[in-house]
N, C-alpha and C positions, 0 to 999 in steps of 0.2 A: 504493500500499500504506500503510495507516494504522499509526501507531506506538502499538500497544496497550501495549507494554512498552518498556524501555530497550534491548532486545536485538534488533537487526535480523533475525537468523536465527530467533529465536522468532516475531517478527511475520510473517515470510515463511510459516512453516508454519501458523500460526493463520489467516492470510488464505486460504491454500490450502484448509484444512479448512472454513472458513466457507462458501466458494463451493461446494465439493463436497457438504457435508452439507446445506446449505439447498436445493440443487438436488434431492438425493434425497428429502428430507422434504417439500418443496414446502409445501402448506397445513398440514402438521403442524408445521412449524418455527415456534417462537415467539421463541426467543432463544439466545444463546451467551455463556458467562461463564467467566472465569478464576478459579480458587480455588487453594488450596494455597500453596506457597512463593512463587510470583509475586505472589499477592494480598497476602501478608504481608511483602513486601519482603525476602525471605530466599532468593531464587533464586541458586543457585550454578551457573554455566554448565557446569562440568565434572562435575556429579554430580546436579543436581536434575531432577525430572520436570516436565512441563507438564500441569497438572491442569485439565480442562475440564468444564463442565456444559452439556449441550444441553437446553433446555427444549422440550417438545412439547405439542401440543394434547391428545393422548390417549396411552394405552399404544400402542406400536408394533406393527403387524402383523408376522406372520412374513415376509411378502414384503419389507417394508421393512428388517427386521433383517438379512435375507439380503443385501440390497444394501449395507447399511452394513458388514457383515462383509467383503464383497469389497473395498469401498473402503479400509477400514482395513488389510486384508492388503496391498493394493497399495501404500499409503503406507509401511507398515512395511518393505516390501522395497525401497523407493525409496532414492535417495541424498540426499533432503531432510534438512537439518539437524534433529536431534532427532526424526527419524522413529520411532526405537525407544524414545523416552522420553515417550510421550503416554499419559495416562490420560483417557478420555473417557466420561462417564456420561450416559445418556439418561433424563430424568425428566419425567413428565407434570406440567403446571403445578398441577393439583389436589393432587398429592402434596406440593408445597411450600407451597401455601396452607393445607392441612390441617395441624393442629398435632400430628403424630405425635411421641411421646416416645421410642420405641424405633427402632432402625435399620429402615428399609424397604429393599427390594432392587430393583435396576433393571439393565437391560442396560448393560454397561460394557466398553470396550476397555482392556486392561491393557498395561503396558510390555513384557510378554513377547510381545505381538502376538496374544494370545488374547482372545476375546470371550465373556464370560460374566457371570452375575448377580453384583452386588456391592452392599454396603450403603452407605447415606447416612443419617446420623442427625443428632441435635441439634448435635453438634460441627461437622459439616460445614455444616449449615444456618446456624449462627452465623457461621462464617467467610465463607460466601457472602454472607450479608446484610450484615455489617458491613465486609467487606474486598474482596468480589468485584469484579472488573473487568468491566464490561459491554462485550462485543464487539458484540452486536446485541441489541436488545430493551429492555424497561423495566428500571429500577433494581430489584435484588432487594428493596430495602426497601419496594417497593410491593406485593409479594405474599408476603413471608415475615414472619411475626410475630416480634417480638424474643424471644430466649431468655434467661431470667433466669440470674443467677449461680448460684443453687441448682440450677437444672436442669443447667447445664453441669457443676458439680461432681459431681452424681449420675450424669450420663452418662459422665464419666471414670472414676468408681468402677466403674460397671457394665462398662465396657470392660476395666478391669483384671481384674475378677473373671471375666467371661465369655470374654474373648479371650486374655488373657495368663496367667492361672492354668493353663489346660489346656496351655500350651506348655512348662510346666516338666516335664510328663510326656511329651508328644510334641513335641520341638523340631526336627522335620524342616525347618520353615521357617527356623529359625535357623542352619542349616548355611551358608546363603549370607551372604557378606560384607555385602551391602547391607541384608539384613534384620537382621543384628546391629546395624548402625549405626542403622537405623530404630528398633529396640527401645530402644537406649540413649537416643536423643534423645526418644523418646516417653515414657520414664520421667521424664526431666527435665521435659517438659511437664506430666506428671501432677502432679508436685510443685508446679509453679507454679499450675496451675489450681485444685487442691484447697486450696492454702494461701493463694494470693493472689486468686484469681478471674480470670476472663477467659481468653482464648486469645491467646498471643503466638507469635512465630516460634520455631522450634526452637533457633536460636542464642541468642535472649534467654532462653529457658527454661533452656538449658544454662548460661549465665552465672549465672543465679539459683541453679541446683542446685549449682554449684561453690562458691558462697558459703555455702550453708546445710548442705550434706551433709558427711558424714565425708570428710576430705581423701584417703582412699585411692581415691576414685572419680574424682578429678580427671584422672588420666592417661587412663583409659578414655574419659571424656567428651571430653577434648581430641583423642584419636585419632579419635573418631567425628566430631567437627566438622571435622577436617582430611581425612577420607577422601575419595577421588576414585574414580570408575569405573575399573576395571582395577587398582586398588591393593589389596593384601591387607590384611585386617583381622584375621580369624582369632582372635577372642577369645570363643569360644563359652562356656567355663566362666565367665569374668568377666562376660559378658553375662547368663547365667542367674543368676549370683549377684546382679547389680544388679537384675534383675527380682524375685528373691526379697526383696531388701532393700526395694524399693519396696512390694511387696505386704504384707510384714510391717509396714512403717511405718504402713500404713492399715488394719491388722487384717484383712487378706483372705486370709491363709494358713489352710488347714484349715477353710474355711467352705464 
């Protein structure tokens, strides 16, 4: 078993997934990559997810998707470490070579064990290209074009406007503890990217936000940073207020 990461239990399930997924995809399999917190050296064993990108030759057929769904269901129900904390998206290589500026949507396993379409845009492409860990295949820098700082900033603003603004009205997702934490740290990252440029880990973005924002947000940010799976967070109103504060700061409310 190869040491893809500093975490033996993470390496174990990644190695298992590599064998099983490449066997199902056969000639369609091109590569497997780690992105997200592991790629940004921000992985917290007691709360982080394992984010994977599977690169394929073409869009997958219904029969292959059915086999993958069964595989992921079996793994999710297993006793393998991190089995319920995997997000795995399947992307045709031409979609990463092509320079799409908006989110494109692809089949994805989510941490709830469900398998459905999800987005992958410029922010994710940038992290994969600049920080992604290659499990199998070519370096992402060989097939993904660089994303400019202005494009990153625009992508973050579009995400705030198109994804987070509507959640002030329908905040059903924000009922969950983990999503409140995700929202708070995502707002911190938005401040960093728009004001400083680049994408950094959520913990680094949180540190930056605590330095520049009104001190009343420090406790909320600290609690988000220290949250662990199974622990209560329950700061819906404060989280909504922080989202509003962020949107207002960038002139995105009532637009």
